[in-house]
Backbone as numpy.savetxt, mean C-alpha at the origin, in Angstrom:
# Nx Ny Nz CAx CAy CAz Cx Cy Cz
-3.98 -1.51 -17.32 -4.77 -2.11 -16.13 -6.16 -1.72 -16.24
-7.14 -2.62 -16.06 -8.52 -2.28 -16.16 -9.15 -2.39 -14.75
-9.87 -1.29 -14.44 -10.53 -1.33 -13.06 -11.77 -2.20 -13.12
-11.93 -3.13 -12.26 -13.10 -3.93 -12.24 -13.93 -3.72 -10.95
-13.44 -2.98 -9.99 -14.17 -2.60 -8.84 -13.47 -1.48 -8.12
-14.27 -0.49 -7.80 -13.71 0.65 -6.95 -13.34 1.76 -7.99
-12.52 2.67 -7.55 -11.95 2.66 -6.26 -13.03 2.90 -5.19
-12.81 2.41 -3.98 -13.76 2.74 -2.86 -13.02 3.04 -1.62
-13.60 3.69 -0.72 -12.90 3.97 0.59 -14.02 4.10 1.73
-13.58 3.83 2.91 -14.55 3.96 3.98 -13.82 4.32 5.27
-14.31 5.16 6.08 -13.68 5.56 7.33 -14.22 4.63 8.43
-13.20 4.09 9.14 -13.63 3.19 10.32 -13.44 3.97 11.62
-14.46 4.03 12.46 -14.45 4.92 13.71 -14.33 3.97 14.89
-13.95 2.68 14.75 -13.80 1.82 15.86 -12.61 2.29 16.74
-12.80 2.53 18.05 -11.77 2.94 19.01 -10.50 2.16 18.87
-9.39 2.86 18.66 -8.14 2.17 18.49 -7.77 1.75 17.07
-8.71 1.91 16.22 -8.54 1.52 14.80 -9.11 2.56 13.82
-9.19 3.79 14.31 -9.76 4.93 13.51 -8.83 5.18 12.37
-9.57 5.37 11.16 -8.81 5.68 10.00 -9.59 5.20 8.70
-8.94 5.53 7.67 -9.57 5.19 6.26 -8.90 4.01 5.66
-9.68 3.28 4.96 -9.29 2.19 4.22 -9.77 2.34 2.78
-8.88 2.18 1.83 -9.28 2.32 0.41 -8.75 1.24 -0.43
-9.55 0.77 -1.40 -9.11 -0.32 -2.30 -9.53 0.07 -3.75
-8.76 -0.55 -4.64 -9.12 -0.61 -6.07 -8.77 -1.95 -6.61
-9.75 -2.70 -7.28 -9.41 -3.98 -7.84 -9.26 -3.86 -9.35
-8.20 -4.34 -9.89 -7.95 -4.37 -11.29 -8.00 -5.69 -11.86
-8.23 -5.85 -13.10 -8.40 -7.10 -13.76 -7.29 -8.12 -13.31
-6.09 -7.70 -13.31 -5.01 -8.57 -12.96 -4.18 -8.03 -11.68
-4.73 -7.16 -11.03 -3.94 -6.47 -9.90 -4.80 -5.92 -8.84
-4.25 -5.30 -7.82 -5.10 -4.60 -6.78 -4.16 -3.65 -6.05
-4.77 -2.73 -5.37 -4.08 -1.74 -4.46 -4.96 -1.53 -3.21
-4.44 -1.58 -2.11 -5.09 -1.20 -0.78 -4.27 -0.36 0.08
-4.93 0.61 0.68 -4.29 1.46 1.67 -5.11 1.53 2.94
-4.44 1.43 4.11 -5.03 1.61 5.40 -4.30 2.70 6.19
-5.04 3.72 6.62 -4.38 4.86 7.22 -4.98 4.99 8.70
-4.11 4.94 9.66 -4.63 5.15 10.98 -4.25 6.59 11.41
-5.29 7.44 11.39 -5.00 8.88 11.58 -4.94 9.42 12.92
-5.30 8.47 13.96 -5.26 8.98 15.36 -3.91 8.75 15.83
-3.09 7.93 15.31 -1.69 7.77 15.65 -0.85 8.97 15.50
0.13 9.23 16.37 0.93 10.38 16.28 2.49 9.83 16.11
3.10 10.00 14.89 2.50 10.42 13.68 1.56 9.43 13.09
0.66 9.89 12.16 -0.22 9.02 11.46 0.51 7.76 10.89
-0.08 6.77 10.68 0.50 5.55 10.29 -0.27 4.91 9.13
0.36 4.41 8.02 -0.34 3.83 7.00 0.47 2.61 6.49
-0.40 1.72 5.87 0.21 0.47 5.18 -0.43 0.53 3.79
0.36 0.24 2.76 -0.11 0.24 1.38 0.35 -1.05 0.72
-0.51 -1.65 0.01 -0.30 -2.88 -0.64 -0.53 -2.76 -2.18
0.42 -3.15 -2.98 0.26 -3.11 -4.44 0.52 -4.46 -4.88
-0.39 -5.04 -5.70 -0.08 -6.29 -6.41 -0.25 -6.08 -7.90
0.79 -6.30 -8.68 0.61 -6.02 -10.07 1.41 -6.83 -10.93
0.96 -7.00 -12.22 1.75 -7.78 -13.18 2.66 -6.81 -14.04
2.38 -5.52 -13.75 3.36 -4.55 -14.35 4.67 -4.42 -13.79
5.62 -3.95 -14.48 6.97 -3.86 -13.99 7.24 -2.46 -13.43
7.65 -2.33 -12.23 8.02 -1.14 -11.61 8.91 -1.41 -10.42
9.71 -0.40 -9.93 10.52 -0.59 -8.91 9.96 -0.09 -7.61
10.43 -0.52 -6.44 10.06 -0.01 -5.15 10.49 1.41 -5.07
11.60 1.72 -5.74 11.94 3.30 -5.71 10.90 4.06 -6.41
10.37 3.64 -7.48 9.29 4.49 -8.11 8.13 4.66 -7.23
7.72 3.71 -6.56 6.60 3.76 -5.60 6.93 4.71 -4.32
8.16 4.59 -3.87 8.55 5.46 -2.80 8.69 6.87 -3.17
8.96 7.16 -4.42 9.00 8.60 -4.89 7.63 9.19 -4.72
6.54 8.39 -5.02 5.16 8.98 -4.85 4.83 9.04 -3.38
5.09 7.93 -2.59 4.71 7.85 -1.18 5.41 8.97 -0.41
6.64 9.23 -0.75 7.44 10.27 0.08 6.85 11.66 0.04
5.88 11.87 -0.91 5.20 13.12 -0.93 4.39 13.45 0.38
4.21 12.33 1.19 3.56 12.49 2.62 4.60 12.87 3.63
5.90 13.17 3.27 6.85 13.54 4.25 7.05 12.48 5.31
7.30 11.32 4.95 7.41 10.11 5.84 8.50 10.42 6.92
8.26 9.92 8.18 9.07 10.02 9.17 10.02 8.77 9.03
9.52 7.64 8.72 10.20 6.45 8.48 9.36 5.48 7.57
9.98 4.44 7.00 9.22 3.54 6.24 9.85 2.16 6.27
9.07 1.19 5.81 9.49 -0.18 5.66 8.76 -0.70 4.42
9.53 -1.38 3.65 8.78 -2.02 2.39 9.36 -3.34 2.11
8.56 -4.18 1.57 8.98 -5.53 1.18 8.44 -5.77 -0.26
9.40 -6.19 -1.13 9.04 -6.50 -2.48 9.09 -8.06 -2.55
7.94 -8.62 -2.99 7.68 -10.00 -3.00 7.53 -10.42 -4.54
8.32 -11.35 -5.04 8.16 -11.85 -6.32 7.11 -13.07 -6.35
6.04 -12.94 -6.97 5.01 -14.00 -6.93 4.88 -14.75 -8.19
5.92 -14.59 -9.14 5.78 -15.19 -10.43 5.86 -16.75 -10.40
6.99 -17.28 -10.01 7.13 -18.76 -9.93 6.82 -19.26 -8.54
7.50 -18.78 -7.55 7.27 -19.09 -6.18 7.23 -17.78 -5.48
6.48 -17.76 -4.38 6.56 -16.57 -3.53 7.82 -16.47 -2.79
8.61 -15.36 -3.10 9.85 -15.18 -2.35 10.09 -13.66 -2.23
10.64 -13.31 -1.12 10.96 -11.95 -0.74 12.24 -11.62 -1.51
12.13 -10.57 -2.39 13.26 -10.12 -3.20 14.10 -9.01 -2.44
13.33 -8.20 -1.69 14.00 -7.09 -1.02 13.12 -6.66 0.16
13.72 -6.41 1.36 13.09 -5.94 2.57 13.92 -4.83 3.08
13.38 -3.58 3.17 14.07 -2.43 3.60 13.41 -1.71 4.76
14.18 -1.23 5.74 13.57 -0.39 6.79 14.48 0.84 6.78
13.80 2.04 6.95 14.64 3.23 7.08 14.53 3.82 8.46
């Protein structure tokens, strides 16, 4: 994976939307995270688009380092047609 922009992050202090947004753009992929730190508990959304092969479980192993209270993820296959392969709520 070749980084073509970023990584970059910015803190947004707009009331009701306080938190950090970060992105990295890769030659054939991207990742973005949005964290709302004023929520109790804090809340975040993370998006990965990649041509590399990995499982949702591999991603969750890393994300669970944040001691998640709950999570929801959706795995979308965008190769031939955009289709939801897996949608899980804990």
